[in-house]
C-alpha positions in Angstrom: -14.1 3.0 48.7 -12.1 5.7 48.8 -8.9 4.4 47.7 -11.3 2.4 45.1 -13.0 5.7 43.7 -10.0 7.2 43.6 -8.3 4.5 41.5 -11.0 4.4 39.1 -11.3 8.1 38.2 -7.7 8.0 37.7 -8.1 4.8 35.0 -10.9 6.9 33.5 -9.0 10.3 33.6 -6.0 8.0 31.6 -8.5 6.3 29.4 -9.5 9.7 28.7 -6.0 11.6 27.8 -5.7 8.4 25.1 -9.1 8.6 23.8 -8.4 12.6 22.6 -4.9 11.1 21.4 -6.4 8.6 19.5 -8.7 10.9 18.5 -6.1 13.5 17.1 -4.9 10.8 15.0 -7.9 9.2 13.4 -8.2 13.1 12.0 -4.9 13.5 10.6 -4.9 10.1 8.9 -8.3 11.1 7.6 -6.3 14.6 6.3 -3.7 12.7 5.2 -6.0 10.1 3.6 -7.8 12.8 1.1 -4.6 14.1 0.4 -3.3 10.9 -0.7 -6.0 9.1 -2.6 -6.4 12.9 -4.2 -3.0 12.1 -6.0 -3.9 8.4 -6.5 -7.1 8.9 -8.4 -4.7 11.7 -10.1 -2.0 9.9 -11.5 -4.6 7.2 -12.5 -5.4 9.5 -15.5 -1.6 10.2 -16.4 -1.0 6.4 -16.8 -4.2 5.4 -18.6 -3.1 8.2 -21.3 0.3 7.0 -21.8 -0.9 3.4 -22.5 -3.5 5.2 -25.1 -0.3 6.3 -26.9 1.9 3.1 -26.5 -0.9 1.4 -28.0 -1.0 3.9 -31.0 2.8 3.8 -31.4 2.0 0.2 -31.8 -1.0 0.8 -34.5 1.4 3.1 -36.1 5.1 1.3 -36.0 3.1 -1.3 -39.3 5.8 -3.4 -38.9 8.6 -0.3 -39.1 9.9 -1.5 -35.8 8.9 -4.4 -33.2 8.2 -2.8 -30.1 8.0 -6.1 -28.6 11.8 -6.6 -29.0 12.4 -3.5 -27.0 14.7 -3.8 -23.8 12.4 -3.4 -21.5 9.1 -5.5 -22.9 11.1 -8.3 -23.5 10.8 -11.4 -21.7 13.4 -13.5 -20.5 14.9 -17.0 -18.4 14.1 -16.1 -15.2 17.3 -16.7 -12.7 17.3 -13.0 -10.5 14.2 -11.6 -9.1 13.9 -7.7 -7.9 11.1 -7.2 -5.6 10.1 -3.9 -4.1 8.5 -4.4 -0.9 6.2 -1.0 -0.5 5.7 -0.8 3.7 5.4 1.9 6.5 7.7 4.3 8.5 5.0 4.0 11.2 3.3 1.4 13.0 -0.4 1.8 14.4 -2.1 1.3 11.1 -3.8 -2.5 12.1 -2.4 -5.1 9.8 -1.5 -3.2 6.7 2.3 -4.1 6.9 1.5 -7.3 8.1 0.1 -8.0 5.0 2.8 -6.9 3.0 5.1 -8.7 4.6 3.1 -11.7 4.9 3.0 -11.7 1.2 6.9 -11.2 0.8 7.5 -14.4 2.9 5.4 -16.2 0.9 7.6 -15.4 -1.9 10.5 -15.8 0.1 9.3 -19.8 1.1 7.9 -20.0 -2.5 10.6 -18.2 -5.0 8.9 -20.4 -8.1 5.5 -19.2 -7.9 6.8 -15.5 -8.5 9.5 -16.7 -11.2 6.9 -16.7 -13.6 6.5 -14.4 -16.2 3.2 -13.4 -17.8 3.9 -12.9 -22.1 0.3 -11.7 -22.8 -2.3 -14.5 -21.8 0.3 -17.0 -20.8 2.9 -18.3 -18.2 6.9 -18.8 -19.2 7.9 -21.1 -16.2 11.9 -20.0 -14.6 14.4 -22.2 -16.6 16.1 -22.9 -12.6 14.5 -24.7 -9.8 15.6 -21.9 -7.2 15.6 -18.2 -8.5 17.5 -16.0 -6.5 15.2 -13.0 -4.9 17.0 -9.6 -3.7 15.0 -6.8 -2.3 14.2 -2.7 -1.9 12.4 -1.9 0.8 10.4 1.1 1.1 9.6 2.2 4.6 11.5 1.4 8.2 8.5 -1.3 9.5 9.0 -3.8 6.4 12.7 -3.3 6.4 13.1 -4.3 10.1 10.8 -7.6 9.6 12.4 -8.8 6.3 15.6 -8.7 7.1 14.5 -11.5 10.0 13.7 -13.3 7.1 16.3 -12.8 4.4 19.9 -10.9 3.6 19.4 -9.9 0.1 18.1 -6.3 0.9 20.2 -4.1 -1.6 18.4 -1.0 -1.0 16.4 0.9 1.0 14.1 4.0 1.4 12.9 5.4 4.6 12.3 8.6 4.1 9.4 8.6 1.8 6.5 11.9 2.8 3.2 10.9 4.0 2.1 11.5 0.4 4.6 10.8 -1.9 5.9 12.9 -4.5 7.4 11.7 -7.6 11.3 12.9 -6.4 10.4 10.7 -3.5 10.5 7.4 -5.6 12.7 8.7 -8.5 16.0 6.9 -7.2 13.5 3.5 -6.4 12.8 3.6 -10.2 16.0 4.5 -11.8 17.4 1.7 -9.8 15.3 -0.9 -11.2 15.0 0.3 -14.6 19.4 0.1 -14.8 19.4 -3.1 -13.2 17.0 -4.6 -15.8 18.6 -3.5 -18.6 21.9 -4.1 -17.3 20.5 -7.9 -16.9 21.2 -7.7 -13.3 17.9 -9.1 -13.2 15.4 -11.3 -15.4 12.3 -9.7 -13.9 10.5 -7.1 -11.3 8.0 -7.1 -9.3 6.3 -5.1 -6.3 4.3 -5.8 -3.3 1.9 -3.1 -2.6 -1.1 -2.4 -1.0 -4.0 -1.1 -3.4 -6.6 1.4 -2.0 -10.6 0.3 -3.3 -12.1 2.4 -0.6 -11.9 3.7 3.2 -13.1 0.1 4.7 -11.4 -2.0 2.3 -7.3 -2.5 1.1 -6.2 -5.3 -1.2 -2.4 -6.4 -1.0 -1.2 -7.1 -4.4 1.9 -8.5 -6.6 2.8 -6.8 -10.1 4.8 -7.5 -12.4 7.0 -4.2 -13.5 9.4 -5.8 -15.7 9.4 -7.1 -18.7 6.1 -4.8 -19.3 3.3 -7.4 -18.8 0.2 -5.7 -20.8 -2.2 -8.1 -18.6 -0.4 -6.5 -15.6 -0.9 -3.2 -17.3 -4.4 -3.1 -17.9 -5.0 -4.4 -14.3 -3.0 -1.8 -12.6 -4.3 1.0 -14.7 -7.9 0.0 -15.3 -9.6 -2.2 -12.4 -10.2 0.8 -9.8 -11.5 3.0 -12.4 -14.7 2.5 -13.3 -14.7 5.1 -16.6 -11.5 3.2 -17.6 -13.9 1.1 -20.1 -15.2 4.4 -21.9 -12.4 6.8 -21.7 -9.4 4.7 -23.0 -9.5 1.9 -25.4 -7.3 -1.0 -24.0 -6.9 -2.5 -27.9 -5.1 -0.8 -30.4 -7.5 -1.9 -33.1 -10.1 0.4 -31.5 -8.4 3.8 -32.7 -10.1 5.1 -36.1 -7.0 6.3 -37.4 -3.2 6.2 -37.4 -1.7 8.9 -35.7 1.8 10.6 -37.0 4.9 10.9 -34.1 7.6 12.7 -34.5 10.6 12.0 -33.7 10.7 8.7 -34.9 8.1 6.4 -33.4 11.5 4.0 -32.2 13.0 7.2 -29.9 9.0 7.5 -28.4 8.7 4.2 -27.9 11.5 4.5 -25.8 10.1 7.3 -23.6 6.6 6.0 -23.8 7.7 2.7 -22.2 10.3 4.4 -19.5 7.2 6.9 -18.9 4.9 3.5 -18.5 6.9 2.1 -16.1 7.4 4.8 -13.8 3.7 5.3 -13.4 3.2 1.8 -12.2 5.2 2.2 -9.5 4.7 5.4 -8.4 0.6 4.7 -9.0 1.6 1.5 -6.4 3.6 3.8 -4.5 0.3 6.4 -4.3 -2.0 3.3 -3.6 0.1 2.1 -0.3 0.2 6.1 0.7 -3.9 6.1 0.7 -3.8 2.6 2.3 -1.6 3.4 5.1 -3.5 6.1 6.1 -6.8 5.1 5.3 -5.6 2.0 7.4 -4.4 4.4 10.4 -7.7 6.0 10.4 -9.8 3.0 11.0 -7.2 1.6 13.7 -7.4 4.7 15.5 -11.4 5.0 15.3 -11.5 1.7 16.6 -9.2 2.7 19.7 -11.9 5.7 20.2 -14.3 3.8 20.2 -13.1 1.3 22.3 -12.1 4.1 24.9 -15.5 5.7 24.9 -16.6 1.7 25.7 -14.3 1.7 28.7 -14.7 5.0 29.5 -18.3 4.5 30.1 -17.5 0.8 31.5 -15.6 2.3 34.2 -18.2 5.7 35.4 -20.7 2.7 35.7 -18.4 1.1 38.3 -17.1 4.5 39.8 -21.1 5.3 40.1 -22.1 1.5 41.8 -18.7 2.0 44.3 -20.0 5.3 45.2 -23.6 4.6 45.6 -22.9 1.6 47.8 -20.7 3.6 49.9 -23.1 5.9 50.2 -26.0 3.5 51.3 -23.0 2.1 53.8 -22.7 4.9 55.2 -26.3 5.9 56.2 -26.9 2.3 56.9 -24.3 3.3 59.5 -25.8 6.7 60.6 -29.3 4.9 60.6 -27.9 1.8 62.5 -26.0 4.7 65.0 -29.2 6.7 65.8 -31.4 3.4 66.6 -28.4 2.1 69.3 -28.8 5.4 70.6 -32.4 5.2 71.4 
């Protein structure tokens, strides 16, 4: 019993130490999640009003300039695609990175699906049967796995902070916009994890370029309950025309660029909030499992100790009876 009890006590001590670690990681992740969620919610307002500005510009143009012909709005036959995958630098976050990788692998195996361009409410089919997909990856976890499926990774960003700042993703945004302007790619999309709640995160893929009204409205408004009342989604809803200076064309260029930046940055913020949430829930499950294991081991230890005491009492009683 002595050896068995010693082993059980050692196991209990080890599990208690693990529980302390998982509980600490849960609390740290919860704090990071609160900051990331606050940043994601704050950025949604900026994106919504940028969208309102573009609608007002469209109304004010009055045919003087064709907004739809802007280089970042016009659709082209899709031959080459840039796909941005937002993963994590660290593990212990449940299926966070795995779900992103599954979505990426799905696109690699079926490139025709992502090659379709969304224009309004209709889809434009690609002009080639097997379009090429290049990747930009955020996070070490995704890069290591995606390289097993493809060598078309043109850039990797692994220095993103726990609560991303715009400066962290600015090079990524510039890379995507410049490549699309230079016609190196006919479509740019992003795979990210949308934060719904602490318990629910959804893996999604969104078209970034060319700018799609349908995808923009989904990104900006589907998680904001107040959006429908705060920001109109149709230029006809504005009661009066606005006067812009400098020219509408110049402001359109800036507004469209800011909309693209807000989409990418919002996606990265949503992914950060989802990652911390997933890690918090994973560590909470680990802590609960450690608690259950400690209870089970304590019960086994007490049973073994009671059995040892009972055996010793029986031996003493037998010895006394033999002497009599």
